C-alpha positions in Angstrom: -17.5 4.1 -61.0 -20.0 2.5 -58.8 -17.7 -0.4 -58.2 -14.8 1.9 -57.2 -17.2 3.8 -54.8 -18.3 0.5 -53.2 -14.7 -0.6 -52.7 -13.8 2.8 -51.2 -16.8 2.7 -48.8 -15.9 -0.9 -47.8 -12.3 0.2 -47.0 -13.6 3.2 -45.0 -15.9 0.9 -43.1 -13.0 -1.4 -42.2 -10.8 1.5 -41.2 -13.5 3.0 -39.1 -14.3 -0.3 -37.4 -10.6 -0.9 -36.6 -10.2 2.7 -35.3 -13.3 2.4 -33.2 -12.1 -0.9 -31.6 -8.7 0.7 -30.9 -10.3 3.6 -29.1 -12.5 1.4 -27.0 -9.5 -0.9 -26.1 -7.5 2.2 -24.9 -10.5 3.5 -22.9 -11.0 0.1 -21.3 -7.3 -0.2 -20.5 -7.3 3.3 -19.0 -10.3 2.4 -16.8 -8.6 -0.8 -15.7 -5.4 1.0 -14.7 -7.4 3.7 -12.8 -9.3 0.9 -10.9 -6.0 -0.8 -10.1 -4.4 2.4 -8.8 -7.4 3.1 -6.6 -7.2 -0.4 -5.1 -3.5 0.0 -4.6 -4.0 3.3 -2.8 -6.8 2.0 -0.6 -4.6 -1.0 0.4 -1.6 1.1 1.1 -3.6 3.5 3.4 -5.0 0.5 5.2 -1.5 -0.8 5.8 -0.3 2.6 7.1 -3.2 2.6 9.6 -2.4 -1.0 10.6 1.3 0.0 11.1 0.1 2.6 13.6 -2.0 0.0 15.4 1.0 -2.3 15.6 2.8 0.5 17.5 -0.2 0.9 19.8 -0.2 -2.9 20.4 3.5 -2.7 21.2 3.0 0.1 23.7 -0.1 -1.6 25.3 1.7 -4.9 25.5 -1.2 -6.5 23.6 -0.8 -10.0 22.2 -1.4 -11.5 18.8 -3.9 -14.4 18.8 -4.3 -15.1 15.1 -2.7 -14.3 11.7 -4.6 -15.3 8.6 -3.8 -14.7 4.9 -5.9 -12.4 2.7 -6.4 -14.2 -0.6 -7.1 -12.7 -4.0 -7.3 -14.8 -7.2 -5.6 -17.7 -5.4 -2.7 -15.5 -4.2 -1.8 -14.2 -0.8 -2.0 -10.4 -1.0 -1.8 -9.6 2.7 -2.5 -10.7 6.2 -5.2 -10.0 8.8 -3.8 -9.9 12.4 -6.1 -10.4 15.4 -5.2 -9.4 19.0 -6.4 -10.5 22.4 -8.0 -7.1 22.7 -9.1 -4.5 20.2 -9.9 -4.8 16.5 -8.0 -6.8 13.9 -5.7 -5.1 11.4 -4.8 -5.9 7.8 -1.4 -5.4 6.1 -1.1 -5.7 2.3 1.7 -6.4 -0.1 2.2 -3.4 -2.3 3.2 -2.8 -5.9 6.2 -0.9 -7.1 6.7 -0.6 -10.8 9.9 -0.3 -12.7 8.9 3.0 -14.3 7.4 4.5 -11.2 7.9 4.7 -7.4 5.7 3.7 -4.5 6.6 5.9 -1.5 7.5 3.6 1.4 6.0 4.8 4.6 7.4 3.4 7.8 8.2 4.1 11.4 11.5 4.4 13.3 12.2 4.6 17.0 14.3 7.7 17.9 16.7 8.1 20.8 13.9 9.5 23.0 12.2 6.1 22.8 9.2 7.3 20.8 8.2 6.0 17.3 8.1 8.5 14.5 6.8 8.3 10.9 9.3 8.0 8.0 8.9 8.2 4.2 11.5 6.6 2.0 13.5 6.1 5.2 13.6 9.9 5.9 11.9 11.5 8.9 8.4 12.7 8.1 8.3 16.3 9.1 5.3 18.6 9.8 4.9 22.2 8.7 7.1 23.3 11.6 9.9 20.9 10.6 9.2 18.6 13.5 9.2 14.8 13.4 5.7 13.3 13.4 4.8 10.9 16.2 3.5 7.5 15.0 1.7 6.3 18.2 -2.1 6.5 18.0 -2.5 8.7 21.1 -0.1 11.5 20.2 0.6 11.1 16.5 -1.3 11.5 13.2 -1.8 9.0 10.4 -0.3 10.1 7.1 -2.6 9.7 4.1 -1.8 8.9 0.5 -3.9 9.5 -2.6 -3.4 9.0 -6.4 -4.4 11.9 -8.6 -3.6 12.2 -12.3 -1.6 9.0 -11.8 0.8 10.6 -9.3 1.2 9.8 -5.6 0.3 12.6 -3.2 0.9 12.5 0.6 -0.7 14.5 3.4 0.8 15.0 6.8 -2.1 16.9 8.3 -5.1 14.7 7.9 -5.8 15.8 4.3 -5.6 19.6 4.9 -2.7 19.9 2.4 -1.0 17.5 0.0 2.5 17.2 -1.4 3.2 15.6 -4.8 5.4 12.6 -4.9 6.4 10.2 -7.8 4.4 8.7 -10.6 2.2 5.8 -9.7 2.1 2.7 -11.7 0.1 -0.5 -11.6 2.6 -3.1 -13.0 5.9 -4.2 -11.5 7.5 -6.3 -8.8 5.9 -6.9 -5.5 6.9 -4.4 -2.8 5.8 -3.9 0.8 6.4 -1.8 3.9 7.6 -5.1 5.5 10.6 -7.0 4.4 9.9 -10.0 6.6 7.5 -11.3 9.2 8.9 -14.1 11.4 8.1 -15.7 14.7 9.6 -17.7 17.6 7.9 -19.3 20.6 7.0 -16.0 22.2 7.0 -13.2 19.6 6.0 -12.2 16.1 8.6 -9.9 14.5 7.5 -7.4 11.9 10.6 -6.3 10.1 10.2 -3.0 8.1 12.1 -2.3 4.9 14.0 0.4 6.8 15.4 -2.3 9.2 13.3 -1.4 12.2 11.6 -4.4 14.0 8.3 -4.3 15.9 8.1 -7.3 18.3 4.6 -8.2 19.4 4.1 -11.1 21.9 1.8 -13.8 20.8 -0.8 -15.8 22.7 0.1 -19.4 23.5 -0.3 -21.8 20.7 -0.2 -19.3 17.8 1.6 -20.5 14.7 1.4 -19.4 11.1 3.2 -19.6 7.8 4.2 -16.3 6.3 4.9 -15.8 2.6 7.3 -13.0 1.9 5.9 -10.3 -0.5 
């Protein structure tokens, strides 16, 4: 009887140890995913702000003096862009998973000559149904957050939020920009919606861009 009890206790100990390890593995994986989502959201908001600054540079006829890659674990995850005047900006490559959706925020020039925000290639509208200006002087900066692993967007500086699709951490690289190219005089930032922002560059600037 004592032998049977000892065997039973040993089996219980093994099962408990295995279950305990499985629980900790799931908790650690959950924390890792939350940290990745927070990083993704922060980088995306940084790129949205930088996109607005690109419009400001375009309108002010500012020039680009340097473009340098942002490296992470030996990979290029974005670019820092410096101008002849003003502060540098950073644009990041995003992540768009196969089982989720990363909302693509962009800008588009309308027939009135002004630039307006878009989301998934549709005009971004305020509470009055009006298009939202994207220039720094007259417009606002949309904000994204991830809550309960879903994307939320605010069009009024965080006063109210609208729920979007589920956020994921794994998947193919995605970005607001489909291409960045240059010639002798300009750097061309081509958005995924087909719009191109052309910023003149200072003399002698050259760089190698790796598509996201």
